[in-house]
Backbone bond lengths (Angstrom), bond angles and torsions (degrees), N, CA, C in turn:
res aa  C-N    CA-C-N  psi(-1)  N-CA   C-N-CA  omega(-1)  CA-C   N-CA-C  phi
1 M - - - 1.432 - - 1.534 107.81 -
2 N 1.322 115.99 128.26 1.459 121.42 176.83 1.517 109.85 -96.95
3 F 1.321 115.43 133.03 1.449 119.05 175.92 1.522 108.98 -147.61
4 T 1.319 114.77 160.44 1.460 121.70 175.86 1.524 108.44 -127.03
5 I 1.310 115.20 153.50 1.454 121.33 174.07 1.521 106.25 -117.17
6 E 1.335 115.15 124.70 1.457 120.66 -175.54 1.518 110.43 -131.25
7 T 1.336 115.66 153.84 1.454 118.88 171.88 1.524 108.41 -69.45
8 T 1.294 115.80 153.09 1.456 121.48 -177.98 1.524 110.26 -74.39
9 A 1.308 116.21 134.54 1.460 123.01 176.26 1.530 108.62 -99.37
10 P 1.322 117.49 158.62 1.467 119.49 178.32 1.526 113.73 -53.43
11 T 1.308 117.83 -33.43 1.466 120.42 179.91 1.528 112.57 -71.92
12 D 1.337 117.84 -13.45 1.469 122.53 179.60 1.521 113.34 -85.60
13 V 1.328 118.07 -10.60 1.463 121.12 -172.24 1.528 112.81 -57.30
14 P 1.338 120.88 -47.65 1.473 118.24 178.56 1.530 113.46 -59.28
15 S 1.324 117.12 -40.52 1.472 120.53 178.40 1.522 111.20 -66.91
16 L 1.324 116.59 -40.04 1.458 120.56 178.36 1.526 110.82 -63.16
17 L 1.312 116.89 -42.82 1.463 120.13 177.92 1.523 110.77 -63.02
18 E 1.307 118.21 -38.78 1.462 120.54 177.26 1.533 110.71 -63.96
19 L 1.331 117.88 -39.39 1.466 120.56 176.53 1.529 110.74 -63.42
20 I 1.323 116.95 -40.65 1.464 121.18 177.37 1.522 109.83 -61.42
21 R 1.321 116.67 -45.11 1.467 120.59 -179.84 1.526 111.83 -65.96
22 E 1.331 117.27 -38.56 1.466 120.16 178.02 1.523 110.85 -63.44
23 L 1.325 117.72 -42.18 1.461 120.63 177.46 1.522 110.39 -64.10
24 A 1.322 116.92 -43.36 1.466 120.36 178.31 1.526 110.88 -61.61
25 R 1.344 116.74 -41.18 1.467 120.88 177.73 1.531 109.83 -60.66
26 F 1.326 116.48 -45.41 1.459 121.38 179.69 1.526 111.01 -60.29
27 E 1.325 116.39 -40.10 1.459 121.58 -179.06 1.530 112.43 -84.64
28 R 1.333 116.49 2.87 1.473 123.21 -177.58 1.531 111.73 58.38
29 L 1.342 114.56 41.54 1.459 121.56 179.84 1.529 111.74 -127.15
30 E 1.317 116.51 20.87 1.465 119.57 -175.94 1.524 111.85 -56.99
31 R 1.298 117.98 -33.55 1.465 120.97 -179.26 1.526 111.75 -64.46
32 E 1.329 117.41 -18.00 1.462 122.02 -179.28 1.530 112.89 -82.79
33 V 1.318 117.81 -16.90 1.470 121.04 -177.30 1.522 108.87 -76.88
34 Q 1.311 115.50 116.29 1.459 120.97 179.37 1.526 111.75 -109.70
35 A 1.307 117.41 -4.77 1.468 121.72 -176.78 1.522 111.32 -67.27
36 T 1.313 114.49 147.97 1.462 122.95 170.80 1.519 107.00 -123.00
37 V 1.310 116.66 169.31 1.466 119.73 176.63 1.529 109.04 -56.09
38 E 1.330 116.04 -43.69 1.461 120.33 -177.40 1.527 111.89 -65.43
39 S 1.324 117.57 -45.87 1.468 119.66 -178.21 1.528 111.32 -68.34
40 L 1.325 117.10 -37.05 1.458 120.37 177.91 1.527 110.57 -67.22
41 H 1.323 116.25 -41.88 1.471 120.41 177.48 1.525 110.11 -60.20
42 E 1.327 117.66 -44.26 1.470 121.59 -179.90 1.529 110.67 -63.57
43 S 1.326 117.76 -40.77 1.465 121.20 179.71 1.527 111.78 -65.42
44 L 1.331 116.46 -38.45 1.462 120.93 -176.24 1.529 113.46 -83.94
45 F 1.327 117.15 -32.55 1.462 119.20 -170.94 1.523 114.21 -127.81
46 G 1.332 117.28 0.93 1.459 120.43 -179.73 1.517 111.45 -77.23
47 S 1.315 114.37 -177.49 1.449 120.51 177.64 1.519 107.89 -124.13
48 P 1.304 119.39 111.57 1.451 125.62 5.19 1.523 112.08 -82.47
49 Q 1.313 115.81 152.09 1.460 121.39 175.19 1.513 107.01 -74.85
50 V 1.337 117.59 125.19 1.470 120.69 -175.49 1.520 113.30 -112.51
51 A 1.326 117.40 0.16 1.460 121.24 179.25 1.521 109.09 -152.82
52 G 1.293 115.19 164.24 1.456 121.43 175.78 1.510 108.68 -142.50
53 A 1.325 116.24 161.43 1.458 120.09 179.73 1.519 110.03 -152.04
54 L 1.305 114.51 147.32 1.461 122.70 174.41 1.519 107.64 -119.84
55 L 1.316 116.71 146.35 1.465 121.62 175.72 1.515 108.92 -123.43
56 A 1.319 115.99 135.32 1.461 121.63 173.79 1.527 107.00 -95.12
57 R 1.303 115.71 131.83 1.472 121.05 -179.46 1.524 108.74 -121.13
58 V 1.332 115.04 134.05 1.460 121.67 179.44 1.513 108.55 -101.84
59 G 1.335 115.73 135.17 1.457 120.06 175.11 1.495 115.69 91.99
């Protein structure tokens, strides 16, 4: 299986948030997710940047 690991780009934020929500749903913690596309984008790409993320891509 070929895969790459890349830093998250601004265009990845909606997909990243969906992955976060899916994990929360699986863990039965969806009610705890307060992030929005806008807040996640600000955390990842704002000044100051307060978070980072990597995405693994297959294919």
